[in-house]
Structures are given as C-alpha cells and as structure tokens.
MOPAC internal coordinates of N, CA, C and O (Angstrom, degrees):
PM7 1SCF
backbone

  N    0.0000 0     0.00 0     0.00 0    0    0    0
  C    1.4491 1     0.00 0     0.00 0    1    0    0
  C    1.5259 1   109.03 1     0.00 0    2    1    0
  O    1.2310 1   120.70 1   -40.89 1    3    2    1
  N    1.3112 1   116.27 1   139.11 1    3    2    1
  C    1.4576 1   119.86 1  -178.30 1    5    3    2
  C    1.5183 1   111.19 1   -88.31 1    6    5    3
  O    1.2310 1   121.29 1   -31.34 1    7    6    5
  N    1.3160 1   115.14 1   148.66 1    7    6    5
  C    1.4590 1   120.67 1   179.19 1    9    7    6
  C    1.5208 1   109.44 1   -74.85 1   10    9    7
  O    1.2310 1   120.78 1   -36.32 1   11   10    9
  N    1.3157 1   116.11 1   143.68 1   11   10    9
  C    1.4582 1   122.66 1  -177.76 1   13   11   10
  C    1.5196 1   109.12 1  -103.92 1   14   13   11
  O    1.2310 1   120.28 1   -34.62 1   15   14   13
  N    1.3269 1   117.06 1   145.38 1   15   14   13
  C    1.4631 1   121.63 1   175.83 1   17   15   14
  C    1.5235 1   108.15 1   -72.11 1   18   17   15
  O    1.2310 1   120.64 1   -59.58 1   19   18   17
  N    1.3217 1   116.38 1   120.42 1   19   18   17
  C    1.4581 1   121.29 1  -177.05 1   21   19   18
  C    1.5234 1   110.86 1   -99.93 1   22   21   19
  O    1.2310 1   120.94 1   -31.04 1   23   22   21
  N    1.3216 1   115.81 1   148.96 1   23   22   21
  C    1.4619 1   121.18 1  -179.43 1   25   23   22
  C    1.5155 1   112.00 1   -96.25 1   26   25   23
  O    1.2310 1   120.46 1  -179.29 1   27   26   25
  N    1.3418 1   116.72 1     0.71 1   27   26   25
  C    1.4577 1   122.03 1  -179.31 1   29   27   26
  C    1.5200 1   108.57 1  -108.78 1   30   29   27
  O    1.2310 1   120.45 1   -41.35 1   31   30   29
  N    1.3237 1   116.74 1   138.65 1   31   30   29
  C    1.4650 1   121.30 1  -179.21 1   33   31   30
  C    1.5243 1   110.22 1  -123.98 1   34   33   31
  O    1.2310 1   121.35 1   -14.05 1   35   34   33
  N    1.3204 1   115.03 1   165.95 1   35   34   33
  C    1.4568 1   121.62 1   177.46 1   37   35   34
  C    1.5251 1   109.35 1   -60.03 1   38   37   35
  O    1.2310 1   120.99 1   -46.13 1   39   38   37
  N    1.3434 1   115.72 1   133.87 1   39   38   37
  C    1.4585 1   120.20 1   179.42 1   41   39   38
  C    1.5181 1   114.25 1    96.39 1   42   41   39
  O    1.2310 1   119.60 1   169.64 1   43   42   41
  N    1.3463 1   118.36 1   -10.36 1   43   42   41
  C    1.4641 1   121.53 1   178.29 1   45   43   42
  C    1.5204 1   110.82 1   -73.55 1   46   45   43
  O    1.2310 1   120.70 1   -30.95 1   47   46   45
  N    1.3326 1   116.26 1   149.05 1   47   46   45
  C    1.4685 1   121.18 1   173.59 1   49   47   46
  C    1.5158 1   107.71 1   -91.77 1   50   49   47
  O    1.2310 1   120.97 1   -52.15 1   51   50   49
  N    1.3356 1   115.76 1   127.85 1   51   50   49
  C    1.4566 1   120.94 1  -179.57 1   53   51   50
  C    1.5196 1   110.33 1  -128.81 1   54   53   51
  O    1.2310 1   121.07 1   -19.27 1   55   54   53
  N    1.3405 1   115.57 1   160.73 1   55   54   53
  C    1.4614 1   122.30 1   175.10 1   57   55   54
  C    1.5205 1   107.58 1  -121.28 1   58   57   55
  O    1.2310 1   120.70 1   -39.86 1   59   58   57
  N    1.3307 1   116.27 1   140.14 1   59   58   57
  C    1.4587 1   121.34 1   179.61 1   61   59   58
  C    1.5243 1   108.21 1   -81.46 1   62   61   59
  O    1.2310 1   120.42 1   -51.00 1   63   62   61
  N    1.3370 1   116.79 1   129.00 1   63   62   61
  C    1.4607 1   122.08 1  -175.91 1   65   63   62
  C    1.5253 1   113.05 1   -94.78 1   66   65   63
  O    1.2310 1   119.66 1   150.97 1   67   66   65
  N    1.3465 1   118.25 1   -29.03 1   67   66   65
  C    1.4616 1   121.49 1  -176.50 1   69   67   66
  C    1.5180 1   110.42 1  -139.27 1   70   69   67
  O    1.2310 1   120.92 1   -14.38 1   71   70   69
  N    1.3366 1   115.85 1   165.62 1   71   70   69
  C    1.4583 1   120.79 1   175.29 1   73   71   70
  C    1.5134 1   112.66 1    95.41 1   74   73   71
  O    1.2310 1   121.29 1     6.52 1   75   74   73
  N    1.3227 1   115.13 1  -173.48 1   75   74   73
  C    1.4699 1   119.57 1  -174.69 1   77   75   74
  C    1.5269 1   112.60 1   -70.62 1   78   77   75
  O    1.2310 1   119.90 1   160.20 1   79   78   77
  N    1.3292 1   117.79 1   -19.80 1   79   78   77
  C    1.4677 1   121.40 1   179.21 1   81   79   78
  C    1.5331 1   111.96 1  -100.41 1   82   81   79
  O    1.2310 1   120.27 1  -157.69 1   83   82   81
  N    1.3351 1   117.09 1    22.31 1   83   82   81
  C    1.4658 1   121.87 1  -177.18 1   85   83   82
  C    1.5307 1   110.92 1   -55.13 1   86   85   83
  O    1.2310 1   120.92 1   -49.38 1   87   86   85
  N    1.3396 1   115.84 1   130.62 1   87   86   85
  C    1.4534 1   121.38 1   178.20 1   89   87   86
  C    1.5168 1   114.39 1    95.76 1   90   89   87
  O    1.2310 1   120.05 1   166.06 1   91   90   89
  N    1.3362 1   117.52 1   -13.94 1   91   90   89
  C    1.4674 1   120.00 1  -179.28 1   93   91   90
  C    1.5280 1   110.03 1   -74.07 1   94   93   91
  O    1.2310 1   121.57 1   -36.03 1   95   94   93
  N    1.3217 1   114.61 1   143.97 1   95   94   93
  C    1.4624 1   121.54 1   178.79 1   97   95   94
  C    1.5132 1   108.37 1  -113.95 1   98   97   95
  O    1.2310 1   120.57 1   -43.28 1   99   98   97
  N    1.3415 1   116.51 1   136.72 1   99   98   97
  C    1.4543 1   120.24 1   179.28 1  101   99   98
  C    1.5099 1   111.28 1  -155.69 1  102  101   99
  O    1.2310 1   121.34 1    -8.45 1  103  102  101
  N    1.3187 1   115.04 1   171.55 1  103  102  101
  C    1.4572 1   122.58 1   179.09 1  105  103  102
  C    1.5207 1   108.98 1   -99.74 1  106  105  103
  O    1.2310 1   120.59 1   -40.99 1  107  106  105
  N    1.3244 1   116.48 1   139.01 1  107  106  105
  C    1.4614 1   121.12 1   179.35 1  109  107  106
  C    1.5271 1   108.83 1   -71.36 1  110  109  107
  O    1.2310 1   120.83 1   -58.08 1  111  110  109
  N    1.3398 1   116.02 1   121.92 1  111  110  109
  C    1.4605 1   121.71 1   179.00 1  113  111  110
  C    1.5227 1   111.79 1   -91.63 1  114  113  111
  O    1.2310 1   120.86 1   145.25 1  115  114  113
  N    1.3364 1   115.97 1   -34.75 1  115  114  113
  C    1.4599 1   120.44 1  -175.88 1  117  115  114
  C    1.5225 1   109.50 1  -153.48 1  118  117  115
  O    1.2310 1   120.48 1   -36.79 1  119  118  117
  N    1.3391 1   116.68 1   143.21 1  119  118  117
  C    1.4535 1   122.37 1   176.77 1  121  119  118
  C    1.5246 1   107.92 1  -111.39 1  122  121  119
  O    1.2310 1   120.58 1   -55.49 1  123  122  121
  N    1.3281 1   116.50 1   124.51 1  123  122  121
  C    1.4616 1   122.24 1   178.92 1  125  123  122
  C    1.5261 1   108.19 1  -106.48 1  126  125  123
  O    1.2310 1   120.41 1   -88.15 1  127  126  125
  N    1.3429 1   116.82 1    91.85 1  127  126  125
  C    1.4541 1   121.58 1  -174.36 1  129  127  126
  C    1.5270 1   112.65 1   -63.55 1  130  129  127
  O    1.2310 1   120.28 1   142.32 1  131  130  129
  N    1.3310 1   117.08 1   -37.68 1  131  130  129
  C    1.4672 1   120.88 1  -175.87 1  133  131  130
  C    1.5269 1   111.09 1   -62.55 1  134  133  131
  O    1.2310 1   120.36 1   144.43 1  135  134  133
  N    1.3388 1   116.92 1   -35.57 1  135  134  133
  C    1.4594 1   121.98 1  -177.87 1  137  135  134
  C    1.5286 1   112.24 1   -98.62 1  138  137  135
  O    1.2310 1   119.58 1   179.02 1  139  138  137
  N    1.3193 1   118.40 1    -0.98 1  139  138  137
  C    1.4658 1   123.33 1  -172.76 1  141  139  138
  C    1.5244 1   109.98 1    52.25 1  142  141  139
  O    1.2310 1   121.05 1  -134.52 1  143  142  141
  N    1.3339 1   115.59 1    45.48 1  143  142  141
  C    1.4598 1   121.22 1  -175.40 1  145  143  142
  C    1.5255 1   110.35 1  -130.78 1  146  145  143
  O    1.2310 1   121.66 1   -14.03 1  147  146  145
  N    1.3287 1   114.42 1   165.97 1  147  146  145
  C    1.4613 1   122.03 1   179.24 1  149  147  146
  C    1.5139 1   109.04 1  -131.07 1  150  149  147
  O    1.2310 1   121.13 1   -22.42 1  151  150  149
  N    1.3215 1   115.44 1   157.58 1  151  150  149
  C    1.4536 1   121.21 1   167.46 1  153  151  150
  C    1.5212 1   105.30 1  -114.15 1  154  153  151
  O    1.2310 1   121.38 1   -62.06 1  155  154  153
  N    1.3454 1   114.96 1   117.94 1  155  154  153
  C    1.4600 1   121.37 1  -174.39 1  157  155  154
  C    1.5173 1   108.87 1  -113.89 1  158  157  155
  O    1.2310 1   120.81 1   -43.58 1  159  158  157
  N    1.3229 1   116.06 1   136.42 1  159  158  157
  C    1.4629 1   122.89 1  -178.03 1  161  159  158
  C    1.5198 1   111.33 1   -61.44 1  162  161  159
  O    1.2310 1   120.54 1   -58.02 1  163  162  161
  N    1.3453 1   116.57 1   121.98 1  163  162  161
  C    1.4533 1   122.39 1   176.57 1  165  163  162
  C    1.5187 1   115.49 1    79.14 1  166  165  163
  O    1.2310 1   119.79 1  -172.94 1  167  166  165
  N    1.3328 1   118.01 1     7.06 1  167  166  165
  C    1.4569 1   121.91 1  -178.11 1  169  167  166
  C    1.5227 1   109.91 1  -117.48 1  170  169  167
  O    1.2310 1   120.31 1   -39.51 1  171  170  169
  N    1.3421 1   117.01 1   140.49 1  171  170  169
  C    1.4593 1   123.74 1   179.64 1  173  171  170
  C    1.5283 1   110.76 1    57.02 1  174  173  171
  O    1.2310 1   121.01 1  -130.67 1  175  174  173
  N    1.3318 1   115.68 1    49.33 1  175  174  173
  C    1.4637 1   121.89 1  -178.36 1  177  175  174
  C    1.5230 1   109.00 1   -78.38 1  178  177  175
  O    1.2310 1   120.86 1   -51.25 1  179  178  177
  N    1.3315 1   115.97 1   128.75 1  179  178  177
  C    1.4632 1   122.17 1   179.58 1  181  179  178
  C    1.5234 1   109.14 1  -121.75 1  182  181  179
  O    1.2310 1   121.03 1   -23.23 1  183  182  181
  N    1.3326 1   115.63 1   156.77 1  183  182  181
  C    1.4579 1   120.60 1   176.33 1  185  183  182
  C    1.5164 1   108.53 1   -96.87 1  186  185  183
  O    1.2310 1   120.76 1   -47.19 1  187  186  185
  N    1.3233 1   116.14 1   132.81 1  187  186  185
  C    1.4592 1   121.79 1  -177.72 1  189  187  186
  C    1.5249 1   108.78 1  -124.82 1  190  189  187
  O    1.2310 1   120.83 1   -50.80 1  191  190  189
  N    1.3239 1   116.02 1   129.20 1  191  190  189
  C    1.4559 1   121.18 1   177.93 1  193  191  190
  C    1.5261 1   108.38 1   -84.18 1  194  193  191
  O    1.2310 1   120.85 1   -55.18 1  195  194  193
  N    1.3426 1   115.98 1   124.82 1  195  194  193
  C    1.4628 1   121.65 1  -175.37 1  197  195  194
  C    1.5216 1   109.24 1  -118.85 1  198  197  195
  O    1.2310 1   120.92 1   -48.89 1  199  198  197
  N    1.3292 1   115.84 1   131.11 1  199  198  197
  C    1.4636 1   120.45 1   177.30 1  201  199  198
  C    1.5235 1   109.87 1   -71.94 1  202  201  199
  O    1.2310 1   120.28 1   -32.87 1  203  202  201
  N    1.3172 1   117.08 1   147.13 1  203  202  201
  C    1.4633 1   118.59 1   175.79 1  205  203  202
  C    1.5307 1   110.46 1   -68.55 1  206  205  203
  O    1.2310 1   120.92 1   -39.07 1  207  206  205
  N    1.3096 1   115.84 1   140.93 1  207  206  205
  C    1.4640 1   121.67 1   177.59 1  209  207  206
  C    1.5181 1   108.54 1  -126.79 1  210  209  207
  O    1.2310 1   121.80 1     4.16 1  211  210  209
  N    1.3101 1   114.15 1  -175.84 1  211  210  209
  C    1.4536 1   120.29 1   178.58 1  213  211  210
  C    1.5373 1   111.21 1   -64.11 1  214  213  211
  O    1.2310 1   120.58 1   153.37 1  215  214  213
  N    1.3310 1   116.49 1   -26.63 1  215  214  213
  C    1.4562 1   121.48 1  -173.49 1  217  215  214
  C    1.5225 1   113.64 1  -103.67 1  218  217  215
  O    1.2310 1   119.60 1   156.06 1  219  218  217
  N    1.3469 1   118.38 1   -23.94 1  219  218  217
  C    1.4609 1   119.92 1  -178.51 1  221  219  218
  C    1.5242 1   110.51 1  -131.54 1  222  221  219
  O    1.2310 1   121.29 1   -25.21 1  223  222  221
  N    1.3273 1   115.13 1   154.79 1  223  222  221
  C    1.4529 1   120.64 1  -176.86 1  225  223  222
  C    1.5249 1   112.41 1   -76.05 1  226  225  223
  O    1.2310 1   119.92 1   160.15 1  227  226  225
  N    1.3227 1   117.76 1   -19.85 1  227  226  225
  C    1.4574 1   120.74 1  -176.96 1  229  227  226
  C    1.5162 1   110.50 1    84.55 1  230  229  227
  O    1.2310 1   120.56 1    12.30 1  231  230  229
  N    1.3260 1   116.53 1  -167.70 1  231  230  229
  C    1.4583 1   121.26 1  -179.47 1  233  231  230
  C    1.5092 1   110.74 1   114.13 1  234  233  231
  O    1.2310 1   120.77 1    24.18 1  235  234  233
  N    1.3203 1   116.13 1  -155.82 1  235  234  233
  C    1.4598 1   121.34 1  -178.71 1  237  235  234
  C    1.5245 1   108.75 1  -104.65 1  238  237  235
  O    1.2310 1   120.63 1   -62.75 1  239  238  237
  N    1.3184 1   116.41 1   117.25 1  239  238  237
  C    1.4576 1   122.51 1   179.46 1  241  239  238
  C    1.5189 1   109.46 1  -103.99 1  242  241  239
  O    1.2310 1   120.94 1   -29.41 1  243  242  241
  N    1.3151 1   115.81 1   150.59 1  243  242  241
  C    1.4552 1   120.67 1   172.15 1  245  243  242
  C    1.5152 1   107.97 1  -108.10 1  246  245  243
  O    1.2310 1   121.11 1   -49.34 1  247  246  245
  N    1.3358 1   115.48 1   130.66 1  247  246  245
  C    1.4618 1   119.28 1   178.95 1  249  247  246
  C    1.5188 1   109.93 1  -144.84 1  250  249  247
  O    1.2310 1   121.11 1   -22.30 1  251  250  249
  N    1.3246 1   115.49 1   157.70 1  251  250  249
  C    1.4559 1   121.12 1   179.54 1  253  251  250
  C    1.5199 1   109.81 1   -77.18 1  254  253  251
  O    1.2310 1   120.76 1   -43.73 1  255  254  253
  N    1.3298 1   116.15 1   136.27 1  255  254  253
  C    1.4509 1   121.98 1   176.15 1  257  255  254
  C    1.5203 1   107.77 1  -104.00 1  258  257  255
  O    1.2310 1   120.39 1   -11.90 1  259  258  257
  N    1.3276 1   116.86 1   168.10 1  259  258  257
  C    1.4593 1   119.57 1  -176.51 1  261  259  258
  C    1.5251 1   111.20 1   -74.64 1  262  261  259
  O    1.2310 1   121.42 1   -26.00 1  263  262  261
  N    1.3279 1   114.88 1   154.00 1  263  262  261
  C    1.4629 1   122.90 1   177.49 1  265  263  262
  C    1.5242 1   106.67 1  -134.95 1  266  265  263
  O    1.2310 1   120.72 1   -41.05 1  267  266  265
  N    1.3377 1   116.23 1   138.95 1  267  266  265
  C    1.4597 1   119.81 1  -176.50 1  269  267  266
  C    1.5235 1   110.74 1   -67.20 1  270  269  267
  O    1.2310 1   121.02 1   -36.62 1  271  270  269
  N    1.3239 1   115.64 1   143.38 1  271  270  269
  C    1.4608 1   121.71 1  -174.63 1  273  271  270
  C    1.5289 1   111.70 1   -63.84 1  274  273  271
  O    1.2310 1   119.73 1   155.34 1  275  274  273
  N    1.3394 1   118.12 1   -24.66 1  275  274  273
  C    1.4680 1   120.26 1   179.79 1  277  275  274
  C    1.5217 1   112.01 1   -73.48 1  278  277  275
  O    1.2310 1   119.68 1   166.29 1  279  278  277
  N    1.3231 1   118.22 1   -13.71 1  279  278  277
  C    1.4658 1   121.69 1  -178.92 1  281  279  278
  C    1.5176 1   113.44 1   -93.44 1  282  281  279
  O    1.2310 1   120.19 1  -176.83 1  283  282  281
  N    1.3245 1   117.24 1     3.17 1  283  282  281
  C    1.4609 1   120.92 1   178.61 1  285  283  282
  C    1.5238 1   110.20 1  -126.10 1  286  285  283
  O    1.2310 1   121.08 1   -21.82 1  287  286  285
  N    1.3307 1   115.55 1   158.18 1  287  286  285
  C    1.4616 1   121.78 1   175.34 1  289  287  286
  C    1.5251 1   108.14 1  -131.75 1  290  289  287
  O    1.2310 1   121.01 1   -38.16 1  291  290  289
  N    1.3040 1   115.67 1   141.84 1  291  290  289
  C    1.4562 1   121.27 1   178.80 1  293  291  290
  C    1.5254 1   109.55 1   -71.23 1  294  293  291
  O    1.2310 1   120.37 1   -39.50 1  295  294  293
  N    1.3243 1   116.90 1   140.50 1  295  294  293
  C    1.4627 1   120.63 1   178.51 1  297  295  294
  C    1.5243 1   109.57 1   -86.94 1  298  297  295
  O    1.2310 1   121.44 1   -45.66 1  299  298  297
  N    1.3198 1   114.85 1   134.34 1  299  298  297
  C    1.4605 1   121.81 1   176.63 1  301  299  298
  C    1.5282 1   108.14 1   -66.33 1  302  301  299
  O    1.2310 1   119.30 1   -54.20 1  303  302  301
  N    1.3441 1   118.95 1   125.80 1  303  302  301
  C    1.4727 1   119.93 1  -177.38 1  305  303  302
  C    1.5324 1   113.35 1   -65.72 1  306  305  303
  O    1.2310 1   119.76 1   157.53 1  307  306  305
  N    1.3142 1   118.06 1   -22.47 1  307  306  305
  C    1.4685 1   122.00 1  -177.72 1  309  307  306
  C    1.5228 1   111.78 1   -84.91 1  310  309  307
  O    1.2310 1   120.12 1   132.40 1  311  310  309
  N    1.3460 1   117.38 1   -47.60 1  311  310  309
  C    1.4652 1   121.35 1  -173.36 1  313  311  310
  C    1.5250 1   114.20 1  -106.11 1  314  313  311
  O    1.2310 1   119.65 1   171.55 1  315  314  313
  N    1.3254 1   118.26 1    -8.45 1  315  314  313
  C    1.4737 1   123.10 1  -177.14 1  317  315  314
  C    1.5288 1   111.89 1    60.01 1  318  317  315
  O    1.2310 1   120.18 1  -150.95 1  319  318  317
  N    1.3280 1   117.27 1    29.05 1  319  318  317
  C    1.4550 1   123.22 1   176.49 1  321  319  318
  C    1.5304 1   108.97 1  -110.22 1  322  321  319
  O    1.2310 1   119.56 1   -25.67 1  323  322  321
  N    1.3546 1   118.44 1   154.33 1  323  322  321
  C    1.4614 1   119.79 1   177.85 1  325  323  322
  C    1.5213 1   110.82 1   -63.07 1  326  325  323
  O    1.2310 1   120.93 1   -38.88 1  327  326  325
  N    1.3248 1   115.83 1   141.12 1  327  326  325
  C    1.4587 1   120.33 1  -177.36 1  329  327  326
  C    1.5179 1   110.17 1  -147.94 1  330  329  327
  O    1.2310 1   121.03 1   -27.88 1  331  330  329
  N    1.3286 1   115.64 1   152.12 1  331  330  329
  C    1.4603 1   120.12 1   172.32 1  333  331  330
  C    1.5186 1   107.78 1   -78.43 1  334  333  331
  O    1.2310 1   121.31 1   -16.42 1  335  334  333
  N    1.3442 1   115.09 1   163.58 1  335  334  333
  C    1.4575 1   120.56 1  -176.30 1  337  335  334
  C    1.5215 1   109.22 1  -116.51 1  338  337  335
  O    1.2310 1   120.96 1   -43.55 1  339  338  337
  N    1.3197 1   115.76 1   136.45 1  339  338  337
  C    1.4521 1   121.46 1   175.39 1  341  339  338
  C    1.5137 1   109.63 1  -124.85 1  342  341  339
  O    1.2310 1   121.40 1   -12.10 1  343  342  341
  N    1.3226 1   114.93 1   167.90 1  343  342  341
  C    1.4672 1   120.90 1   177.47 1  345  343  342
  C    1.5190 1   108.37 1  -119.48 1  346  345  343
  O    1.2310 1   121.09 1   -35.68 1  347  346  345
  N    1.3313 1   115.51 1   144.32 1  347  346  345
  C    1.4600 1   118.94 1   171.79 1  349  347  346
  C    1.5172 1   109.58 1  -145.47 1  350  349  347
  O    1.2310 1   121.53 1   -27.91 1  351  350  349
  N    1.3093 1   114.68 1   152.09 1  351  350  349
  C    1.4590 1   122.07 1   179.68 1  353  351  350
  C    1.5233 1   107.62 1   -95.29 1  354  353  351
  O    1.2310 1   120.94 1   -53.02 1  355  354  353
  N    1.3345 1   115.81 1   126.98 1  355  354  353
  C    1.4591 1   119.70 1   179.42 1  357  355  354
  C    1.5234 1   110.09 1   -84.49 1  358  357  355
  O    1.2310 1   120.89 1    -6.65 1  359  358  357
  N    1.3193 1   115.90 1   173.35 1  359  358  357
  C    1.4647 1   121.22 1  -176.54 1  361  359  358
  C    1.5234 1   112.60 1   -62.44 1  362  361  359
  O    1.2310 1   120.64 1   149.00 1  363  362  361
  N    1.3480 1   116.38 1   -31.00 1  363  362  361
  C    1.4638 1   119.40 1  -179.70 1  365  363  362
  C    1.5350 1   111.88 1   -81.84 1  366  365  363
  O    1.2310 1   120.23 1  -179.77 1  367  366  365
  N    1.3411 1   117.17 1     0.23 1  367  366  365
  C    1.4661 1   120.71 1   176.53 1  369  367  366
  C    1.5166 1   114.69 1    95.45 1  370  369  367
  O    1.2310 1   119.62 1   177.77 1  371  370  369
  N    1.3348 1   118.33 1    -2.23 1  371  370  369
  C    1.4652 1   120.14 1  -179.30 1  373  371  370
  C    1.5269 1   109.82 1   -84.50 1  374  373  371
  O    1.2310 1   121.29 1   -35.01 1  375  374  373
  N    1.3219 1   115.13 1   144.99 1  375  374  373
  C    1.4653 1   122.08 1  -179.99 1  377  375  374
  C    1.5244 1   108.17 1   -96.75 1  378  377  375
  O    1.2310 1   120.25 1   -54.16 1  379  378  377
  N    1.3373 1   117.13 1   125.84 1  379  378  377
  C    1.4587 1   121.38 1  -178.08 1  381  379  378
  C    1.5269 1   110.04 1  -126.01 1  382  381  379
  O    1.2310 1   121.34 1   -23.94 1  383  382  381
  N    1.3412 1   115.05 1   156.06 1  383  382  381
  C    1.4647 1   121.02 1   174.64 1  385  383  382
  C    1.5210 1   108.27 1   -93.61 1  386  385  383
  O    1.2310 1   120.65 1   -33.43 1  387  386  385
  N    1.3405 1   116.36 1   146.57 1  387  386  385
  C    1.4537 1   119.57 1   176.24 1  389  387  386
  C    1.5231 1   109.96 1  -140.94 1  390  389  387
  O    1.2310 1   121.13 1   -28.07 1  391  390  389
  N    1.3335 1   115.44 1   151.93 1  391  390  389
  C    1.4607 1   121.39 1   177.63 1  393  391  390
  C    1.5129 1   107.71 1   -80.76 1  394  393  391
  O    1.2310 1   120.51 1   -52.76 1  395  394  393
  N    1.3346 1   116.62 1   127.24 1  395  394  393
  C    1.4582 1   120.24 1  -175.29 1  397  395  394
  C    1.5222 1   112.69 1   -70.78 1  398  397  395
  O    1.2310 1   119.48 1   154.98 1  399  398  397
  N    1.3362 1   118.60 1   -25.02 1  399  398  397
  C    1.4778 1   120.46 1  -179.80 1  401  399  398
  C    1.5193 1   112.33 1   -68.68 1  402  401  399
  O    1.2310 1   120.35 1   132.42 1  403  402  401
  N    1.3333 1   116.94 1   -47.58 1  403  402  401
  C    1.4646 1   119.78 1  -174.96 1  405  403  402
  C    1.5234 1   113.35 1  -108.76 1  406  405  403
  O    1.2310 1   120.13 1   163.82 1  407  406  405
  N    1.3325 1   117.36 1   -16.18 1  407  406  405
  C    1.4554 1   120.19 1  -176.14 1  409  407  406
  C    1.5130 1   113.62 1    82.64 1  410  409  407
  O    1.2310 1   120.44 1  -177.12 1  411  410  409
  N    1.3296 1   116.77 1     2.88 1  411  410  409
  C    1.4626 1   122.69 1  -178.15 1  413  411  410
  C    1.5343 1   110.43 1   -70.26 1  414  413  411
  O    1.2310 1   120.19 1   -43.39 1  415  414  413
  N    1.3163 1   117.25 1   136.61 1  415  414  413
  C    1.4758 1   122.20 1   177.78 1  417  415  414
  C    1.5191 1   109.22 1   -75.80 1  418  417  415
  O    1.2310 1   121.32 1   -46.00 1  419  418  417
  N    1.3238 1   115.07 1   134.00 1  419  418  417
  C    1.4644 1   121.14 1  -177.91 1  421  419  418
  C    1.5238 1   109.07 1   -91.71 1  422  421  419
  O    1.2310 1   120.10 1   180.00 1  423  422  421

C-alpha cells in the first residue's frame, strides 16, 4: 500500500469525529504515514501489559494507540472548531496550510 500525503502534522490540535473517543481534543504526537494514522495525546488509550526488565518494574501501562486520519479533524486556530485544510502559495513562493472555515493560516 502506498503512503498518502497527509494534511495533519505533529503538534497540530485535532478533534476526534467518530468512535469511542468522539469529541476528545488532543495534540498530534506522531504521524504514521504508512498506515495513514496518527497518535494523539489522550485519545484511544489502551492498557498494555509489560514484563519487568532491568530498567523498569513492569506492570500495566497505559499508552496511546493509533487512530486513522479520517476519524479526526484539524481544529481551526481562530474559532477552535473542526475545519478542513487547504493549501495556498503565498507571494514569496512558500506553500502554507490554511483552515477553510476562517481562512486562518495554520
């Protein structure tokens, strides 16, 4: 499967649109291009059983699992509402992302 160009980057604020975590807001910690997925802070938290090692005591850890990029929407920096993302070329030739609802540059 080929990797898809994603409009979401590390550090963006997103809101979950579907699933058991619907409505939760978090920051993107990692982008997994190969899976078209994201790891979002505080979203899709799972419990993982970890064996004790020389460095850690082990036990049950909670960590964020991946969530598909189609299940999240980027938050508009101006209105804090979900928005689609567009691209535009500025006068100096740089390509920037903008929120389609307000036109604000992300």
